N, C-alpha and C positions, 0 to 999 in steps of 0.2 A: 708423279709424272717427272720423268728424267728429261728436262728441257735441253740440257747440253747434249744428250745423246741424240735427240731429235734434230738439233741444229747440225750436228756432225753428219747426219744423213741427208741434209738438204743441199740442193745445188745452189749456186750463186743466184741463178734466175728465180728459184723458189723463195729464197730469202729476200730478194729485192721485191718480189710480188707481194710478200707479206707486209711490206712497208707502205703499201698503197691500197686504197679501197678497191673492192671488187665491183662496187656499184655506188649509188649515191649514199646509202646508209649502211652497207655491209662490208665487213672485212673479207679477206680472201680465205677460202678453205683449201687445204691441201689434203685430199682424201687419202692418198697413198701412205701418208704419215700420221693419219688420224687427227689432223688439225682442223677443227671446225671453224665455221664463220660465226661471227657474232654481229648483232644489229645494234646500232646506236641511233638515238633520236633526240630531237629537241624536247623539252625545254626546261627552263629554270622554275616555272611555276605551274607546270602541268605537262602531261605527255602529248607531244605532237607527232604521232606515229602515222607515217604515210606508207601506203602499200603500192600505189600506182601514181604516175605523173609526179615523181619526186622532185622537190625543189627545196631550196634552203631559205626561202623568203616568205613562207606562209601563204603562197599563192594558191597552190592546190589544196583541196580539202584533205583533212586527216581524220582518223577514226575518232568517234565520240569519246571524250575524256573529261575529267574534272578540271575546270579552270580555277585554280586557287588564286589568292591575292598575289599581285606582282611584287617584285622586290621593293619598289618604292613604298608600298604599303606594309609589307611584313617587317621591314626594318623598324617601323614606328612602334611595333609591339615591344621592342627591346627584350624579347622573350626567347631565349635560346631553346628551351624545352618545346615551346610551341612551334618554332621553325623546324626542329628535328621531327616533330610529329607530322608536320606537313610533308617533309622530305620522305618520310616512311610511307605516307599515303600515296605519294607520286610513284614511289618505287613499286608498290603493290600493283599499280596499273601497268607499269613497265613489265612486271613479271607475267601478267595476264596476256600481254602482247608480244612476249618473247624478245623484249628489248633488254640488252645487257648493260648498256651505259646510257644514262640520260645526260644531255649536254647542259650543264649548269652546276652550281649557281654562277651568276655574273657578279664579280667583285670589283668592277672598275669604279673609280672615284668620280663623284659628281663635281667636276671642275666648274662647269657652267650650267646654269638652269636651262640653257638652250639645247643641250645635247638631246637629239631625238630619241635616244635609247635609254635615257635616264630612268624610265619607268621600270626597266629590268634590273637596275642596280640598287644597292642598298643605301649608300650614304656619302656625304662629303667628308666624313670622319673615318680614317683608316682603322681605328680600334673597333668601332661599332661594326664596320663593314666586315672585318676579318672574323669577328665573333659570330655574326649572323651566317656568314659563309661556312664556317667550320661546323656550326650546328646543323645546317642544311645537309652538308656532306655526311655527317655522322648518321643523320636520320635515314638518308637514302641507303647508305652502305651497310646499315644494320641488317638489311634484308638480303645482302649479297649482290645487289645491283650496284654498278659502278657510277661514278660521277665524272664530270669534266669541268674543272674550275676554269673560268674564262673572264675576260679575254686578256691574256698575259702578254704584254703589259702596256699601260699608258694609252689605251683605246678610249679616249674621253670625248670623242666627237664622231659624227657620221660623215661630215663633209670631207671628201677626198680620203676616206678612211683606208682605202686600199693602197695608197701611195704616200700619204702625208708623213713627214718625219716629226715626231714629238721631241722637241729640243728641251731637255730637262737637265739641270745641274744635278750632280751626284747626291748631294744632301737631300734635295727635294724628292728625287727619285726614291731614295731609301726611306725617308720619313713618311712620305705620303703615298706614292703610287705603288711601290713594291710592298710597303707595309700592309696595304690592303689585301695582299695575297699571302704574305709571309705566315701570319698566324693560322690562316686557313689550311696551308700546306702542313705546317708543323703539328697543329692540333687535330685536323681532320684527316690528313693523309689521303687526299683524293686519288681515285684510281688513275685518272688522267688529268693533264692540264692542257688547255687549248691556247695556242699562241694567237696573238692578235694579227690583224692585217697590216697595221701601220709599221713604219720604221720608228726606232727609238734611237735618237742621236745619230741619224744617218744610216742605220743598219736595220734591215727588215727584222721584225720580231721572230719570224720563222727561221732565220739563220743567224741569230744573235747568240753566239756562244757564251758571252758574258751573262746574259739572262737565263738561257736554257740549261747551261751546264755549271758554270762557276757559281752562280747564285742559287738557282733552283735545286740542283742536285748536291753540289759540293758543300754549300753553306746550309741549306734548309733541310737536306736529307730526303728529298723527294725520291720515291722508288717506283713510281708508275711509269707510264709512257706519255710523251708529249704528242698531241695531235694538232694538225693545222686547223685553223678556221677554214671553212669551205672555200677553196680557191686562193688561200693565202700564200702558197709556196711560190717563191721567186726562182731560186736556184736549188733544185732538188738535191744535188750532190752536196752542196755546201750546207744545206739545212740538215741533212742527215749527219754530216760530220759535226755539226754544231749542237746536236741533241734533239732533233725533231724526228721521232720514230715513224709516225703514221701520217701520210698525206691523204686528205679527204677533199672531195670525193675522188673517184677513180680518175686516173689520167689516161685510161685506155691503153696502158702499157708504155706510153711514151717516156715517162720519167723512170719507170722500171728499167728500161733499156739503157738509160743514161747512167743509172747506178751500176748496172752490170758492167758497162763499158769502163766506168771509172775504176772499178775493182780490178778488172782484167788488165787495165793499162797501168795500174799501180798508183793512180791518182788518189784513190780511196783505199785505205787499209781495210781488208776484209774483216779484221777484228772489230771495226766500228759497226759493220753490218751485222756481225754475229751478236754484238751487244744489243743492238736495236731489236733484232729478232727475239732474243731472250726476254727482253722487257715486254714485247708484244705478246709472246706466247704465255708468259705468266699471267697477264691480265685476261687473255682470251680463255685460258683454261679455268681461271678463278671466277669468271663472271658468266659462264654458260648458264642459261636458265634451265632448271631441272623440274621434273614433275614433283619432286619433294618440296621445292620452293613454292610451287603453285598450291600444293596441298596445305602448306604452312601459312600461306598468305593469300587466302581467298579474297576475291574482289567483290566489294559491295558498293556500287556507285551511289546509291541513296545515302549510305553511311558517310561516304566521302563528301557528298553535298552538304550534309549537316556539319561536317567538320570544316568545310570551306566557309560556311556561315559563321561558325563560332570563331574561326581564325580572323575573318574579316572584321568582326565586332571588336576583337582585341586590338586591331590595328588602327581603327578610326580615331582621329585626333580632334578633340573639341578645342578649337582655336580661340573662340570668344563666346561668352555667355553672360551678357549684361542683364542685370535684374533677374538672374536665374530663370530666364525665359524657357530654357530646356531643363528637364524633360517636359513634354506636353501632356497635360492631363486629358483623360478620355472624353470629358464633357465639353472640351473646347470645340468651337467651330473653326475648322482648319481648311485653309486653301493650299492645295499642292499645285505648284506651277513649274513648268519646264519640261521639255520632252524627255529629258533623262529620267524622269519619274516613271515613264513607261518603257523607255528604251535605254537602259543604263549603259554607260561606258565602263567596262569592267576589265579591259586588257588593252595592250598596245598592239601596233602592227608590226609585221615582220616575222622572223623565224620563230619567235616564241608564241605566235598566234595559235591558240587552242580552239578546237571545235568542241564547245561545251555540250555535254549531253542534256543539259538542263540550264535554264536561265530563270532567275526569280526577280523580276523587277519590283521596285518598291510599291508599285501600284497594286501588286497582288496582295499586299498586307494592308491595304487602305482601310479595310473593315475594322481594324483595331481602333480607329477613330470614327465613331458612328456619325458624327456631324461633319464629315469631310467631303470636299469636292475637288475636281481636278480641271485645270485649264492648261493647254499646251504652251502658250506663251510665246514660243519661238520655234523655228525649225533648226534641227541639228545640221542639216545639209547645206545651209546658207548662212552668210553673215549679215545679210540685209534684214531689216525689221519688216515683219508682216503686220501692218497696222491693225488688221482685224483680230489677229491672235493676241497682239499686245493689249488692245482695248478690252477684250474679254477677260484676260488675266488680271488686269488692273481692277476691273469691276468686281471680280470674284474676291480678290485680296481685300478690297475696301469693305466688302460685306461680311468679312470673317473676323474672328478674334485674333488669329495668327496666320501668317503666310509663310510657307516653306518653299523656297525656290531651289529647284534642282538645276545647277549650272555646271559648267566645266568645259573641257577642251574636246572637240570632236576628233575622231580618228585621223582626219586629214591634217590635224595640227601637229601631231607628234607620232613618229614612227621610226623604225629602223630604216636606214638609207638616206635620211636627210635630217638636218637640224632645224629647230624652230628659229624664226626670224625675230620674234618679240615675246614678251611675257603676258600679253593681254588676253583676256577672254574675247570671244567674237563680239563684234559691235552690237549685234541684236540682243545679246545676253546682258551686256553692260547697261544698255538703255532700259531693258526690262527691269533690272534690279533697281535702277535709279527711279524709274517712274512708279514702281510699286512702293518703294520706301517713302515717297512723297505722300502717299495716301494711307499707308499702313505702318504704324510705328513698331509693331511687333513682327519683325521679319527675321527669318532664318535662311541662310544660304548654305546649301549642301554642295560641295565641290567634288567633281569627278575629273581628275587630271593626274598625269604622270610625273609632273614636276611643278615648281612654284609658279604662281600667277600673281600679277599685280592686282590690287584691290582698291581702286580709287573711290569705291563706294563704302568702304569699311566703317566709316564713322556714322553712317545712317542705318547700319544693320546691327541688330543686337546680338545675334549668335551666328557663328560660322562653324560648320562641321566639315573637316577635311576627310573625305572618304578615299581619296586617291583612286587607284584602279584595283578594286577589292575582289575581283574574281566573280564567278557566275552567281554567287549568292549575295553580292554586295547590296542589292536593293533591299532585301529583307533584313540584312545586318544593320543597314542605316535606320530602318524603321524600328529595330530593336533599341537602338540608341536614342532615337527621337522620343520614343514612348517611355523610356526608362527601364525597359526590360533588360537592357544591358547598360552598365555604367561605363562610359568611355574611359579608356586608360592608355591610349596611344600617346606618344610624344614624337615631335618632329625629328626625323633623322637628317634633316637639312635645314638651312636657314632660308627663310622667305625674305628677300630684300624688298625694300620699298619700291625700287625701280631697277630695271636691268642695268642701267649705267653705274649702279653702286657695286656691281659684282666685280671681284678682283680680276677676273679674266677678260673683262669687257673690251679692253684695248687689244687683246691678243687672242681673240677667238673669232673665227676658226682658223686664223692664219692666212698665209698666202698660198701660192700654187705648190710650193715644195715643202714648206715646213710651218709648224706652229710653235712659237716660243712660249714656254711656261715662265714668263718673267715675274709672275707674282710669287714664285718660289714656294715655300712651305705655307705661305699665308693665303689659304683658301678657306671658304666657308666662314665659320665663326672665328677662326684664327685671325682672319683679315679684318672683319667688321669690328672686333674688339680692339685690335691693335690700332686701327685707324679711328676708333671712336665714331663709327658711322652707325646711325640709328637704323634699325631694321623693322620690318613689319611684324615678324614673329621669329624669335631666336631658336637656334638649335636646341633640341631637348624640351621645347615647350609643349604643354598639353594640359588641359583642365579636366576636372572630374566633377561629378555631382555630389561629391563629398569633399572633406578637407583633411589635410594631414599636418601633423606637428612634428618637427625635427628637434631632437635633443640628445644630450649626452654623447657628444663626439669624443671618442678616445682613440689614442694611438699608443701602441704597446711600448713605445720608447720615444724619448725626445731626440736622441742622436743615434744614427746608424751608419754602418759601412754600406757601400753600394752592393756588396754581395749578400747582405741580409735580406730577409723577407719581413716586410713591415705589415702588421695587422692593424686595420682601421675598423672601428665599429661605431654605429650610430643607432639611436632609437627612433622609430617612426610610429606615430600613433594616429589612428583614424579618429579625428575629432568631430566628424560629421554624423549625420543621422542614418546613413545607409552604408552597406558594404561596398568596398571599392579596392582598386589596385593602384599602387604608386610605383613609379620608376625612379629609384634613387640613383643619382649620378655623382660620381666622384671625379674631380678634376685635380690635376697637379699643376701648381703655379710656381715656376722658378723665380726666386726673388733676389738672388745675388749673383746672377750669371753675367759673364762677360761676352757671351755669344748671343747674337740676336735670335730671340725665340718668341713663340706665341705667348701671350699673357697666361694662358692656361690651356690644358689639353685633357680630353676625356681619357681616363685610365681605369675606369671601373663603372659598372652599373648593375643594379639588381631590381627585378620586378617582384613586388610582394603583394599578397592579398590580405586585406584586413577587414574584419567585421567592425561595425560601429563600436567605438570605444576600445577596440583592441590595439595592443602595442607589441611590436616585435623589434628585435635587435638585428640589424643588417651588418654583415661582416665582409670586408674586402681584404684582399691580399695584394701588396705591391712588391714588385721586384726591381732589379736594376733598370730594366727597360722603361719602367714607369717614370724614371727621372732622367733618362738619357737622351742625348741627341746624337746624330750621326756625324762623327768627326772625319772630314774628308782627308785630312792629313794623316790621321791615325789609321784610316780605313777600317773603322770599327765604331761601335756605340760607346759613348763616353759620358760619364757623370761628372759634372763640375762640382767641386766642393762648395757647400753653402747652404743657404736656407731655402726651403721649399714649402709652399702653402698647400695644405690638404683641404680642399674645398668640397663641401657636400651641398648639393643643390637639387632643385626641382626642374631646373633648366640651366643652360650655360650662363644665363643672366640672372637667374633667381637662385642665388647662393644663400643658403640658410645658415650654415655653420662653417667655421674655418679654424684650423690650428696649424702651427708651423712645426717643421721638423728639420733638423740639421743632418745632411747627408755628406759623408766623406768617402772618397774612393779608396779602396784598399791599396792600390798602386797609384800614387799621385802622378798625374800627367803634367810634365813640364815641357812646354813647347821648346824645341831646339833653338838655342840662341846663336845667331849668326851676325856677321858684320852689318847686316841690313836690319837687324832688330832695333826697334825704338829704344832709346835709353831707359825709359820707364819700365819697359818689359824686360830688358837686359838686367835691370837691377833686382829682378826676382831671383836671379841666380846668385847664390852667396859669393862665389868666386869673383864674378864680374862686379858685384856690388862692392866688395872689399877693394878691388882695384880702382874703381871710380871714386869711391869715398876717400881713398888715400890721396888721389890727385886733387880732389876738392879742398883738402886741408891746406894744400900749398898755393891754391889760387882762390882768394876771397872774392866775393861779389864786388864788382866795381861800385864805388861810393854813389855814383849817380843812379844806380839801379837798386837802391835799398827798398825795403818793403813799403815805404811811403810813396814811392814813385809809381805813377799809374802805368809805366812801362814794365814794371816788375812782373806782372801777371803774364804779359806777352812773352817776356824773356823766359820765364819758367816753363810755359807751355811749349815753346820752341825747343828748349833744352830737353824736355821729357820726350818729345816726339821725334827728335833728330835721330837718324840712323847711327848706330854705334861707330861706324866707319868715319862719320863726320864730326864726332864729338870733340876732336882736338881743338877746334876753334874756341871752345868754351873753357878750355883748361890752360890756355896761354902757352902751350907748347905742343909740339908735334907728337902724336901717338903713332908709332911706326906699325907697319904691317906685322912685324915680328912681335910687338907688344900684344896686338890683337890675337895673333895665332897662339901665343902662349896662354893667354887668359881664356881662350875659347876651346882649349884642348879638352 
């Protein structure tokens, strides 16, 4: 297909129309030139294909499809192959419905547990987020269906999301919020990237040339097209010039006319429009759904349902299991309590809301426990306690060997469009848990929620299972875990704080009318809690198993490396328990001799391995320059400080099993430019300046009254070291002229 030839035959009006949707979900077709339309649809964890009454908020019904586990759950699998498999399954459903691009995955960072859309996103950690997103993209695009990585960038709240300005310093932006997209772009090469609604440092993401062109294209090498979030365009001409090719949905020709007028008046170079058209045409021609694709990827919804069940089981996190209460043996008398047992909450509200063709509540698998009974306990639709339901549930629990309480957040608690106000479960659920725990010592709580919740009842409950929002088969997947048919292997992709007030963004979320300041900087999630030594409910990376694992033989292929070298790290993991299981091995890098304020440690590698009882395997990691680097705002690049770094291997961010140090040296040492305002101590790192100052010191001995035995000596030394070079004359008993400084600083 000769795209340039097609563009040469297009009118300005046709090229402008191509840069805008023809409808809510379709691009423009230009029949005279053989340009077809393509269809795009939500969503990140399943197809939300609407044919009539189109909307972008999940209001109107969509075609039946498989609702897979949401991002908050799938990230807990730490399993790239599994996520790719899910992406491919979603793509097969897209092909069956003639959808060329599925809008997802969502890679925004979980800055606050209150963000109403956290259930769609992966993690508080950019490394994990980017790996999960890249895997999802690769899985979808392996079929020829395109993806749309979203929402770029810094869309970390729902409150005023269409107009709020996320005020973020450059280092934080690079290390946390852009880093969550960077690897996904470089490794996954998504077909499209969707810009966010919000402003970033005062400029709308839809017209932010720094984000859309300088970073996304010039630095990261993105070669697809950028699409607006639905209704995110502010100034169409400016957004086109800044690197946003496709506006969605249609503006009914209003913005097309503005683009045409801008070209004809000379305000917009037609070459910009041509480049946008070329990028759009390439994707349009590459992602057309064909009969050959349909034949190669036949749809089997029942097969996808079983896949959703298996994926959900891999994502479930066993948070607590005192006295090995789980798994439950079949002969136990079990009380199942809580309306989620029969009406599971399996997804969030908004644009990602799937119309599942099938739902399997946990109640449908109740027969695997012959001596089981169910009591509703509470109503999902209200927060107030129904005393009759409560009394019935407490009685059932008291008369059983074990009670499993299905609790969580109702749909109305978290959704696209608004943020949560607190981290509590509904009052009626809290009371139910507390009342049952008084009468039944063997209690399990199964949670259905899209983000962390407070657990004031945790000490009276023996086991806690975090199911998150696990898709249409979450109910039966939970029963697989409770019964032991599946061994839980998920790990938390976010920290569960003890209380909302402990969260680093607490004082600056969701901001004021115009902006939200990210004052916590790079210290979000576990980076913050560890630096501040704040205890948490459950740490990042935490998750238990029905078996146990032993870590040994940590080796690093060398003790000292240059920052351009690739470092190989290996560790042995052995299943020391009685049953097969999977372990997620996590590698963290800890700077130990840095002069820049940095987190205590950061995730830089993970592997999920399957081990039979008694089996041992070697896990290998590869670390590169970015594994040790921070973003230097003066250098405008990633930089590694020379020094010692700890290589930490753990079962969670707080459960570190093995550690070894390595020395890393930059190939090109970075010396911060010395100026007249540099502190003396820093200036002394420059040999020429050091020689100059040392020579002066030889002629000016310390005053007798300030010898080392004088308590004022330390103060004098500190002041001398921190004094700007321009003011150092007073310590040398003579005037250092500007000419002296100019000469030594050449």
